[in-house]
C-alpha positions in Angstrom: 13.8 -33.9 -53.1 16.5 -31.6 -51.8 13.8 -29.0 -51.1 11.7 -31.5 -49.1 14.8 -32.6 -47.1 15.7 -29.0 -46.4 12.1 -28.2 -45.3 12.1 -31.2 -43.1 15.3 -30.2 -41.3 14.1 -26.6 -40.8 10.8 -27.8 -39.3 12.7 -30.3 -37.1 15.0 -27.6 -35.8 12.2 -25.1 -35.2 10.1 -27.7 -33.4 12.8 -28.6 -30.9 14.1 -25.0 -30.6 10.6 -23.8 -29.5 10.4 -26.2 -26.5 13.2 -24.5 -24.5 12.1 -21.1 -23.5 14.9 -18.7 -22.4 14.6 -17.7 -18.8 16.6 -14.7 -17.6 18.9 -15.4 -14.7 18.2 -13.4 -11.6 20.6 -10.7 -10.7 23.2 -11.7 -8.2 23.4 -9.8 -4.9 26.6 -9.0 -3.2 26.9 -10.9 0.0 29.4 -9.6 2.6 29.7 -11.5 5.8 31.2 -9.6 8.7 32.3 -11.2 11.9 30.0 -10.9 14.9 31.0 -7.8 16.8 32.9 -8.4 20.0 33.7 -5.3 22.2 36.3 -4.4 24.6 36.5 -1.4 26.9 38.9 1.3 25.6 40.5 2.9 28.7 42.7 5.9 28.0 44.0 7.4 31.2 44.7 10.8 29.6 41.1 11.3 28.5 38.0 12.0 30.4 35.9 9.2 28.8 35.8 5.4 28.3 33.9 3.5 25.7 33.6 0.0 24.1 35.2 -0.6 20.7 35.1 -3.5 18.3 38.0 -6.0 18.6 38.5 -5.8 14.9 39.3 -2.1 15.1 42.6 -0.4 15.7 42.7 2.7 17.9 44.9 5.6 17.0 45.3 8.3 19.6 45.4 11.9 18.3 45.8 15.2 20.1 43.5 16.5 22.8 41.9 13.1 23.4 40.7 12.8 19.8 40.8 9.2 18.4 40.6 7.5 15.1 38.9 4.0 15.3 40.2 2.3 12.1 38.6 -0.7 10.5 41.2 -2.0 8.0 39.1 -4.9 6.8 36.2 -2.6 6.0 38.4 0.3 4.7 36.7 2.7 7.0 37.3 4.8 10.1 35.4 6.5 12.8 36.9 9.9 13.7 36.2 11.1 17.2 36.9 14.6 18.3 36.8 15.5 22.0 36.3 19.0 23.3 36.0 20.4 26.8 32.8 22.4 27.4 33.7 25.8 28.6 30.6 27.9 28.2 30.6 27.0 24.5 28.1 24.1 24.4 25.8 26.0 22.0 28.7 26.6 19.6 29.8 23.0 19.8 26.2 21.7 19.1 25.8 24.1 16.1 29.1 23.0 14.6 28.3 19.3 15.0 24.8 19.8 13.4 26.3 22.0 10.6 28.9 19.3 9.8 26.1 16.7 9.6 24.0 18.8 7.3 26.9 19.7 5.0 26.3 16.3 3.4 22.7 17.2 2.4 23.9 18.1 -1.2 24.8 14.5 -2.0 22.6 12.7 0.6 19.2 11.2 -0.3 18.1 11.5 3.3 19.5 12.4 6.8 17.7 10.7 9.7 18.2 12.2 13.2 18.0 9.8 16.2 18.2 11.4 19.6 20.2 9.5 22.3 19.6 9.8 26.0 21.3 7.9 28.8 20.3 9.7 32.0 22.2 7.1 34.2 25.6 8.0 32.8 24.7 11.6 31.8 25.3 11.0 28.1 23.0 12.9 25.7 23.4 13.3 22.0 22.2 12.8 18.4 23.0 10.1 15.8 22.7 11.1 12.1 22.3 8.4 9.6 23.1 9.6 6.1 21.6 7.8 3.1 23.0 8.3 -0.4 26.4 9.0 -2.0 27.6 11.4 0.8 31.2 11.4 2.0 30.2 10.4 5.5 27.5 7.8 6.1 27.1 8.6 9.8 27.7 11.5 12.2 27.0 11.8 15.9 27.8 13.8 19.0 27.4 13.1 22.7 27.8 15.4 25.7 27.0 15.6 29.4 26.0 19.3 28.7 28.4 20.7 31.3 32.0 19.4 30.9 32.4 17.0 27.9 31.6 17.0 24.2 32.5 14.2 21.8 31.7 14.3 18.1 32.2 11.5 15.6 32.1 10.8 11.8 32.3 7.7 9.8 34.3 7.8 6.6 35.4 5.1 4.0 38.5 5.1 2.0 36.6 4.9 -1.3 34.6 7.1 -3.6 31.1 7.3 -2.1 28.8 4.7 -3.8 26.0 4.0 -1.3 25.0 0.6 -2.8 28.6 -0.7 -2.5 29.4 0.6 1.0 26.0 0.1 2.5 26.7 -3.3 4.2 29.9 -2.0 5.8 28.1 1.3 6.8 25.3 -0.6 8.5 27.9 -2.7 10.4 29.8 0.3 11.5 26.6 2.2 12.4 25.9 -0.6 14.9 29.4 -0.1 16.3 28.8 3.7 16.6 25.5 3.1 18.5 27.3 0.6 20.8 30.1 3.2 21.4 27.4 5.8 22.3 25.6 3.4 24.6 28.8 2.3 26.4 30.4 5.8 26.7 31.1 6.9 30.3 32.5 10.2 31.5 35.3 9.8 34.1 34.7 13.1 35.9 
């Protein structure tokens, strides 16, 4: 009798256990919402260029018209280095390209995107770096006669492309806007 009762309970448990199939839960995706970018003109009377910067950024003036555009909320910065062109354009271009390709060791891919603005005489190159490189973006712009501006995007974190990619994409849009809005004063 006990054996029949035990057998009945086991069959009952197995019968109801089999109805519910286990379904794996989908992986969660990190969702980061950044505010819509609003830009303001950055006028610096000491320097020979103006550009638009994101309102959420903080501008820190360096020496020789070099600037750090900090994004505290994103834990990243865009470092801008300004140089006067004095018969050294080729050297400046080689240095900027070399700096971009130093990341090839850790990068999965480096995409070059030429930039041409004939109206304002701004010409350059934007480098998008994919992978666990130290810098996710590099760029330079010049008028090819007097001015040269190079920039790099860095985050205050160990490079992990999957984690910083949303912030990198947001700041890459800011870099492109900076390049498009840049004007030489002289």
